[in-house]
N, C-alpha and C positions, 0 to 999 in steps of 0.2 A: 597511519592505519592501513596495512597490507591486506588486499584483497587475492585470494589465491585464484590463479588462471580457471580454474574448475572450479565454480562457483554454483549459486541456485538463484534463481528469480522465484520472490514470493509474490503472488498475485491474488488481491482481495478485492473479489468483486462485491460491491453493498450498494445501497441507496443513498441519498443527500439526506433525507429527511431520518437516517437511522441514527441512534444516541446509545452513547455509554457514560452513565453518570451523569447526565443532563448536558452534555456536550454533544457536537458533532463526532459519531462513530470514526471518521476520517482524521480528524485532529487527534482523537484519544490514541489510535493506533500509531499515528506518529510519533506523539510523545512518547509512547510506552516504548516504542522501538528505539529510541534514542536513549531512555533511561536504560534500556539493555545493552548498549553500545553497538547496535546495528551499524552498519555502514553507511547508510543512508536511506531515504525513503522518497518517494514522489507521488503525490495525489494529482490524478488525472480526472476530469470531468467530462461525461459523455453528454452527446447531445441528442441523441435517441437509443433507446434498447430495451429489453425485454427481459425477465428472468423468471424464477420458479413459476409465479403466478400467471405468466402470459400476458400481463397488461403493457403495454407501448407505454414508456415513460419518454418524453419529447421538450425540447427548449424550444418549441415554437410559440411564436408572440403570445396567443391567446391561452398558452397553457404554461406560463411561466413559474406557475405554483407548484408543477407536477414533481414527483420523487424522481429527479434525474440520476442516472447512473454515474457511481463513482469508482473507480479502480485505484487501490494503494498497491504501488510496487515497491518491493524492497529486494536488494541485491546482497547477499553475503556468503561467509563461508556456510556448506551443508550444516555441521554442527551446529552452528548459531542460528539459522533458520529452524532447524530440529527443534531446538532448546524454546524458540519463540512460539512455535504453533499451538502449545498449550495455554499459553498466557492469552493467545488469539482467540482460542476457542472460547475462553471464559468471557471474552469481551463481546462477542457477536451473538445476536439472537437468529439472525438469519443473515444468508448470504453465500457466496463461494470463495472457496480458496482454493488455489493451484500450486504447484512447485514444479519448476521444472529446470533441468541442467541448462546454464551458460557458460558461456567462455568468455573472461573479462580480458579485453585487450589492453585497457588503459584505465586506470583510476589513479588520478592525479589530486594533490592538496599542495598549494602553497602555502609553507607553514612559515615564510619570511626568511628561509635561510638562504636563499641565491639573491636576496637586495644588497646593496652596496659596493 
């Protein structure tokens, strides 16, 4: 897979307790991104944050059951990100989605061609 130098970063801000069809939303997003042949996805768990409801979500020892912030990041060609947005919209009940231009300097995949 080749990524263009001028790509887009899709960043999805959700909560750890958000669900899609009885599974964690972040997991559903990653699986769906893979099904749509996007270049890759990374899930990041936050330690502290707040969102639209202004409630603090934290990983402090006494509050481990709180809804921790989750960020899913996906980088791909602008057309592929744009095509994925309606799919993502159907999956999310709440959260925030941002898209920004990024410059891809390196995207490597070792397919075994260099072995031997």
